[in-house]
Residue, then its C-alpha position, 0 to 999 in steps of 0.5 A: m219793515e224794509i231793512q236799510t243796508s249801508k253801502p260797504l266802505i270798500g267795494r268787493e271788486t276793489s278789495r279783490r283787486i288789492t288782494s290779488l296784488r299783495f303777494l306779487l308785490a312782496v315778490f317784487v321786493v325780493f327781486i329789488h333787494n337781490n340785484f347785483t350790478a357792477k356798482s353794487v358789487a364794488e361798494i359791497f366789497q370795497d372795504t373787505g379786501v375781497q375780490t369777487a367775480f362779476c361778469q355781466n353782459a348787456l343782456g343780463k344788465w338790462t334784464q335786471l334793470f327791467i325787473s328790479d329797477g323797472i316794473a318792480r319799482c311799483a311794489v312799495p308805492l302801491f303798498f303805501l297807496f293801499a294802506a292809506y286807502l284802506a285806512a281812510r275808507k275804514e274811518d276808525s277813530y285815531p286811538v283805534m287806528l293807532r292800536k291796530k297799527a301797533k299790532s300790525l306794524a309796530l310790534p312786528f317791527v320790534l320783534w323782527t328787529g330783535l331777531y336781526v340784532f340777534f342774527y348780527g350779534g350772536i350768530k355773526l360772532l359765532v360764525l367769526r369763530i368757526a368760519p370767518q371766511f363767510i363774514l364780509n366785515p369781521k370788524q363790524t359786530v354788535l359789540s362795536w356799535t355806537a348809539a349813532d350806529w344803532l340809530h342808523k342800523v335800526l331806523g336808517y337815520n344819520a346815514e352819513k357814516i355808512e353812505p358817503g355823499l348822502q350826508n344830512i339825509p333825514s330819511s335813509l335805509p336801515e342797514l339792519a334790514v333795509q326793507f323796514w324803512f317801509v314800516r318805519d315811514l308807514l308808522i310815522l305817516f299813520a301818526l300824522s294822518p289826521i293832519l294830512r287828512r285835514l290838509i287834503r280836505k281843506f286844500p285838495a289841489g294845493f296839497l297834492a301839488l305840494a306832495c308832488v314837488p319833493f318827489f320829482a325834485d329829488v328831495p331825499g326826505v321830508l317829515f322824516v319819511r321818504t318822499d315816495a312814501l309821503l306822495f303815495f300815502c297821500l294819493g291813497t288818502y285822496w282815493g279813500i276820502y273822495g271815493i275815487p273809482l280808481f280801478e275804473y279809471i285805470d281800466r279805461i287806459s289802454w294797455a298800449e298807452v301805458a306800456v309805451l309810456f312805461a317803456l319810454t320813461f324806463l329807457f330814458g331814466n336808465m340811460f342816464d344811470g340815475d336812480k332818482n331822476v325825473m324820468c325814473q319818477f315818472m316810470v314809477f307811476f307808469s309801473c304802478v298803472l301797469m300793475l293796477k291794470c294787471s290786477a283785473l286779469i288776476e281778479r277775473n281768473e278764479k284760479a289765479f285769484a284763489t292762489a293770490s288770495f291764499l298767498a296774500p297773508m304771506s306778503f308781510w312774512l316774505f317781506a320781513v324774512h327775506n332780507p338779510l337773513l334768508n337772502g343773505f345766506l342763500v347769496k353766500v352759499w350760491l356764490r361759493i358754489f357758482p361764482m359769477t364768472t360768466p354772464a349766464r352765471c350772473l343771470a342764474e344767480y339773479f333768478c335762482v336766488n330770488i326764486l329760492t328766497v320766495v319759495l323758502g320764505t313762503a314755505s317757512g311762513l306756511l310751516l310756522r302757521k301750521i305748527c304755531s299759528p299764534l307765533f306766526s300771527v304775532l310776527n306777521g302783524g296779526r295777518k293769518 
């Protein structure tokens, strides 16, 4: 009797190409979060009474713009895209999906938040007694937080007290660990996924247009999630539900076409010094296309793919550990030794601190996995 085998829900090449990008995207997140500019330096030190050197030239500025505010902007959108696609293809029941996400997202979110509360609370109070010169905001400690402070620092909502000019934003960045807005929004979107899938199936064209409007219209957030999270999660759901051969379509686009489109939107978007103008939004799409095309180069090179596959489980760990604990410490130590008094030192801080963060963050995960695999697995959302 002939045995019928069902077609796999996720193709081998698609799985490999997603795997090939996981760790690289986490590295991009590191570069996004350690990206000093004249504006950011002024904002960081405005309430501290501390003056710090920052002597950046045009080369340094545009180098950092190209990496952190250019090509790296694809990182979080692609994480949303992949997460939604994989969930849609697996077709787990709603209760099963929620149990999986509780383990892979909610539990690590709670544990890492607790770790960073201890970092801000216990360690900061200790450092204030021993070496207060290392603390930028000595009056802001865990003992002085109000309920609104806790809400903002942990979840990112009610941001007006921290970010003047951004009042009434329904979804902003958690101050405690800014990167965890991704986990927060992903949990909300997975909770809403049955509704989103129903709308996508019933109104495929209309709902896609509806999801695009707030993203390009510079609306801060909807449904208590950021608009880029909503759009790329929906795009991943479309990809999964309809079985779109996305990588096949991506590969048909020439490198020259996507490179020119990315370059033009990057230049025009950053000429206006805007973080959320329409050109920057288009640039995000083209940076995603570039990375999806790059995944083919990694996947086809067995040595490159073997390395990417080995490091892929470290992507969430690096994402979680890099900020504020590791990166913040390295920045403080680096600037004490090498203040940014010249353009070369500004670039050195940018590359060296980011590379050190990636190396030490990844090494710490590999070491913990070897020493205590169960603890690593829990903190890493079950990823081994």
